[in-house]
Phi, psi and omega in degrees: 000141182270129178267147177233123184237129179249125177254135183233120179193149173267358180250111182296336179293336178300317178298316182293325179288318192272323189301316179300335181278351187272347181053055181292136177270170185302318186270359177281158179241141178226133186237144182235124181222150170280169180304310184301312182291330183291329175304322180283330190257353190299330181295344180279348190239060184287329183238043180243157172275130184240124180248115186249130173281100183272358183296125179067010179220049186297316181292317178297320180295319178296324180301323178297319184299322182291338178270333182265056182298132174065016176254144181288115183239132176245131178261137175252121179194149182236346173243076187252123175268163186299324181298313177296319180296321177295314180301320181295313180295323176294332180275348174113015177296143182273314184213161166245139170230155182224175174296346180266357179287123181286168187295319180299313180294323178298314178299320178296316179294319177294321179298317178299313178300321181293319178298319179295317175303319181295318179296318179300318180298312177298323176296319179295321177296319179293323176298316177301322175298315179298317178297314182295336181258017176055040175263326181224155181288156182306308194246004183218158176277061176246113184279141182260328181273069191295328184295310181292319177299315184292319178301317183295317182287327178293325178295319179295318183294318177296319183294326181267000182048042184258158179279139178202155180233135173260134180241133172256134187228133183194149165280174175268188187295333178278309186287343178298336177273350185256349180230136179279141181301322179299324180291317177301313182297318181299314182293317181296312183296327182285349187235015171239166179283161183293334179274348174288152187238125176254128183234138177277123180261316179202174178307124181059023178228132189228153164251144180225123173262121176255117183272158177046053179208176178233178184301315182300314179292325179294321178294325179291321175296319180297319180300323178292315176298311184301321181297342183262351184282141182285343179227164182290125179238147187245164183212149171234144187238147174212133174291137183283309179046238182253013186289149175276165188300310183299319176297318178296316182296315178301316181294316186284325176290326178297316178296322177296316180296324178295318178300320180291313187295321179274358182058046177246149178300319171202164189226140170241125182227156175279121181299153178300327183295344182280352180285132180241156178278117184263118176062025177075008182278093185288331179295314179294320178298318177299317178298315177297317178299312178303312184296320179295314182292319178297325180293339177271313187285314187303310178301324181290316176300316180298316181299314178298316180301312181295322184293317190252350182302319182278346185268337182264091185296129177079007181230157181227136175257132176233157179218153183212136182212112178190145174051050174078012178223129177235128184228134171237124184238149173242125183238126175243189183293316185237011184207157176206167178206154180223144175240112185244134174241128176229156176219077184291333179239202183257358187253321188237151170242127182257138174238119183245133177240126180230139178239140172240090184229171180299315174266122184295108176269132182300143175288156181230150175226134171241140173231132181223159174286160181300322183284357177265351184292116181225141181299323181296320181295314179299314183298317180296322180293318179296321177298316180291323178301311180295315182295321179291320179294320180295322179296319182296315181294320180293320179297323178294326183276347184274000000 
């Protein structure tokens, strides 16, 4: 394997002193640059060992470290104070060497740096493979193939019985046009650990796996991230535990939709299933049930109405919710459709879809238990309902 070593110094004597000590092999490459020239050339040496003469140039040497992220850098200096040494290690320097470093120690430190450079080169090759196969983004640690990535990570979490949280992240319909996805990704990646995983789910919508944490800690982490966003961004959280991917995604997207609909940064709510009959008072129970269900449905209906009213040319969306019945209707010149939710008893919630169009579209009914009612599920059904109606109207006009 060919080693590449870059020497940086404004003192030519440094090169003459150090090169004989490096035991360069025939196929190894060595480069010599002044400080000024290295600023121009550093992008060429991503997988090289870089040895910088930091003597009398402490601040300039530190500035290089901030630019040479994750690359093996060795500082040469013999008048080093503790403050500079601490700053250098914090900025990522791998080793210090001095004129008093014996040859064996120098070789040991150089050997470690070269091994690290080799690992970085293999990592870069693997990354190029991931990019070429559309698994990860070109310039960021953002995974595109969220399904396979999530399946692998969930299996690891279950096998290790470790705590982890899945987060769904998105702006709302207004702010998604005000913030660029690159900016969102940059802020999130700068504020999570290297082992946490950010995945792209849809345009401006992401999944984030936070390892070795719980919901409370994840919310604190999110508060820090959210505070750095230029626009308001929302999140939903779910403990991973032993859940399967589809179940997790439904849960976390539902909580994200609720946060957006209620205009909360994130939301904690009492599930409908948690309502109990107190003292056999069915009237009170019925009132509590109506209130809980309406608190889920009304914001979703309102959100859909605001989202689509201006987009459906020649049509109007209206909504109604009262006394155990919620209806969202679309009315056009020659066609209409309705999405009705009722909960006549204590066990089932019914959703009926009816179309009145030139071509008779069959009516549909969905029935779910109270504890299955989720804002995200309702919103997805409403989106499909509107898309199907709009397609039918367009086909009639063509």
